[in-house]
N, C-alpha and C positions, 0 to 999 in steps of 0.2 A: 778844353781838353782835345788835342789833335787826334784824329783817327780813332774815335771811340767806336764801340760796336754798333752804334746807331748811325754811323756813316758820316764822313766828312769832317772838316775843321769848322771852327766857329765862323771863320770868314765865309766859307762856302754856304753855311746855313742861314746867314743873316737875312738874305732876301727871300728865303723860303716861307712856306705857309706857317701860320702859328701852330704850335704843337700842343696836343692834349694827351694826357695819360689817363686811361680809363681802367679802374680796378673792377674786378668781377666781370671782365669782358666776355666771359663765356656764359654768363647768367642771363636771365630773362630781360632785365633792364639793360645790362651792360652791352648786350649785342645791339639793341636798338640805339643806344647812345653812340657806340662806335660807328654805326651806319649813318646816323644823322650828321655827325661831324665830318665823316668822309665825304658825304654827299654835298657838303658845303665848303669844300676845299681846305679842310684842316688836315695836318699831318697827325695821324692817330697811332698811338701805341697802346694796344690792349694787353692787360696782364691778367693771368689766371693762375690756377694752381692745379687742383685735381683734374679739371677738364681741359687743361691747356692743350692746344693742338696747333696745327699749322697756322701761322700768322699771329699767334698769341704768344707773348713772352711768359714763360713759366717763372713765377716768383712767389715765395712764401712770405706773405705780408706780415707774419708774426716774427720774421727775422729782421730785427731793426737794422743791422749792418747791411743786409741785402737791399733793403728799401732805401737806405741812405745812399748807397753806392749807385743804385738805379737812378735816383733823382739827380744826383750830381753828374752822372754821365749824360742822361737824356735831356736835362734842363727843360722840363715842360713849361709852357706858358700857363697851362690850366691843368688841374687834376680833378677828375670827376670820380668820387669814391662811392661806387655802387656795391662793392663787395660787402656781404653781411650774411649772417644766419637769420633769415627772415621768417622761419616757420615757428610760430609760438610754442607748439607742442614739443618740437625738437629742442628749443632753448630751455624749456622746463626740465627736460631729461638730461641734457648735456650742457649744463649752465657754464661750467668753467671754460670749455672750448668756445662757446658762443660769446661769452664776455670778452675773451681774448681777442676774437675777431671784431666784435661790434664796438668795443671800447678801446682796448689797448692799441690795436692796429690803427684805429682812427687817430688816437693821440700821437702816434709816431708820424703818421702822414701829415697831420696838421703842423707839427713842429718842423718837419722837413720842408713843407710847402712855404712856411713863413721864412725859413732860412734861405731858400732858393728864389723867393719872390714870385712864386706861382700863385695864381688864383685858385682857391680850394673850394670845391662844392661837395657837400656831404648830403647824401640821400637819407632822410629820416622817414618817420611814419606817423600816421594819425593815431596810432596806438599809444602815443605819449599822453593821450587824454583818456579820461574815465568814461566818456560817453553819456554823462548825466545832464549836460547843459549845452547842447550844440546850438548853432554852429560855433566853432572855435576860431578865434583870431590868433595872429602870431604872438600877441602879448598876453594871451590867456594863460593861466597857471596850469602847467601839466600835472597830471596825477595818474600815471600808468597803473593798470590793474594787474599786469603780468610781468614776468622777468624779461621777456622780449622788449616790451615797451620801456622798461627801466634801463635796459642795456642801450637802447637807441637814444634815450634821453641823456644818458651819461656820455654817449658818443657826441651828441650835440654840444654838451658843456665842454668836453675836451677840445672839440673843434674851435669853439669861439674863445676859449681860454688861451690856446696856443697860437691861434691864427685869427686875430681880431678882424681881419679883412675878409674872412671867409663867408660863404653863404650856406645855410642849412635849408634844404628843400624838403618839406614834409609832404608825403603823398599817401594815398589810400591803397586799397588792394589793387594789384596790377594784373593785367593780362596782355597778350600780344602774340607775336609769332613764336610758337613754342616748339621745342624739339620732341616733347612728349606731352600728352594732355595733362598729365599729373604735375607739370612744371608750375602751373598757376592754380590757385584756389578757385579761379573762375572757370578756366577751361576744363578742369577735372570734373566739372558738372556734366560734361559730355557723356561720361560713363553712366551717370544716373539717368540721363535722358534716354540712353539706349537700352536701359533695363525695362523695356516695355512689357515684359511678361510677368513682372511682379511689382508690388507696391514699393515705393521708395520715399521715405520721409526726409524732408529737407527743412532746415531752419527757416522760420518765417518771423523771427523776432529781431535779429541783429540787422540794422540798416547799414548797407555798404554802398560805396560809390565807385564801382569798377571803372578803372582808368587804363587807357591804352598806353603801352610803353612808348609808342611812337610820339604821342603828345608830350609825355614827360621828357623824352629825349630832346624834342624841339625847344621846350622851356629851358632845359639845361644849356643848350647852345645859345639861346637868346640871352640868358643871364650871363654866360661867360663872355659873349661878345660885348655886351654893355659894360660889364664890370671892368674889362680891360681899358675902357675909355673913361669910366666914371667910378671913382673909389667910394662913392656913397652907396653903391650896390653892395650891401653887406648885411649880415644878420639873418633873420629867419623869414622864409617865404612859404606860402602854401600853394599847392596846385592839386586840383581834383576835377574829375568829370562831375557833371551836375545831376545825372540820373540816379535817384535813390532806389535801391533794390535789395531785397533779401536774397538769400541763396535760392529759395523757392522761386522767387520772381525771375531771377537770372535763368534758372533752368527752364521755366515756362517760355521765356523769351528765346532761348536757344532752340527749344523744340519748335516754336512757331517759325523761327527764321529758316529752319531746315525742313519745314512741313512734316514734322514727326509727331506722333501721338504724345500727349502729356497727361492722359487720364491717370496714369500710374503714379504721378508725382503728388505727394501728400504734404500739405503745409504743417509744420510742427510749430504751434503757437505758444508753447511753453519752453523756456530755456532749459535744456537738459543739464543735469549736474555734471558739468564738464570739469576736467582736471585743470584746464587753463581758462581763467576768466578772460572775457573779451568785452570791450565797450559796446553798449547797445546802439549808440549812434554817435560816432566821432566825426561828424561832418565838418569839413574845413571851410572857413571863410577865406576866399582867395583874392580879396579885393586889393591887397597890396601889389601883387603881380599885375592885376588888371589896370590899376591906376598908373602904373609905370609903362603900360603898353608892352609888357613882357610875357603876357599869357598867350595861349592859343585857344581857338575854339575846339573843345573836345569832340572827338568823333562820336557819332551816335552809337550806342551800345550794339544795336542790331547789326549794322553793317560792319562794325569793327570785330564783333565776335565771329561773323562769317569769315572775315579775312583770316582769323586765327585758326578756325576749325575745319575749313573746307578740305585741307590736305588729309584730314583723318576720316573723311567720308568714304564709304565703300567704292563709290565711283568718283574719282578725284577730278573728273571733268565737270562735276556738279556746278561749281561756281561759274565757270565759263558758260555753261548751258543756261543758267538762271539769269546771269547779269549781262550777257552779251548777245 
């Protein structure tokens, strides 16, 4: 298509860098994915919706015609589908909207990726498992406990049904460079750590594997680069950090990393009667990635959480002072 809004004719773009389209580019993982590909000489088009801003193309992923037109114009080599409603409690309350984004949008993108020959990578979750018999391999039978897990599992099935050459990448709870501390279930613990004047109870039952978005982004890039050369790179993969921590243990680690008091943090050793069930331990076995040399060594939690949270310290020079 000569002279599209993405610039130039097909002849002009043939010798240019490979093109990746990233959905959810304004989100926690999407921002890291865009940065990772840009830093490795890819042409990146990030798309967002409610938070779309300069440098991000605004597109409603639930509009099938808009998605189809976008892909036909841009002709990406790779699509990384990060956009999702990933907050389990929100999914329970607003199920229709969440399923529309997590399932129907994924179906549309998978169909269009197959039609235009793009490699499609769908980000899924460890919450597709019930947490009763970890660790979980890629071939273990999913059994999600909540609507969020079910919606992501349906997204996986739509991905592989419509685009058999696609990759599903399951990841656990994520944190990274956040715009607000509430953006991640990990960094939001910063608020609890700072409540030093009163006791704060934190879950000490559910085992989590907090994982840095920079590491997930690097795995996405490595999978994409290998898959463009090797069509056997398809199906389901797992990636996760190795450190097993409850929310209480994460909060203690954050307090120690910033030399803050932690006496007020109280471990809650019985699961509260929550409206949204969560798996007790959905640890992922990541050996498939590792055997193919497509994994990365996860960043240690303590140093990675400092990278995420130091901008929110009262004295933002803290990190430079401590580490340099």
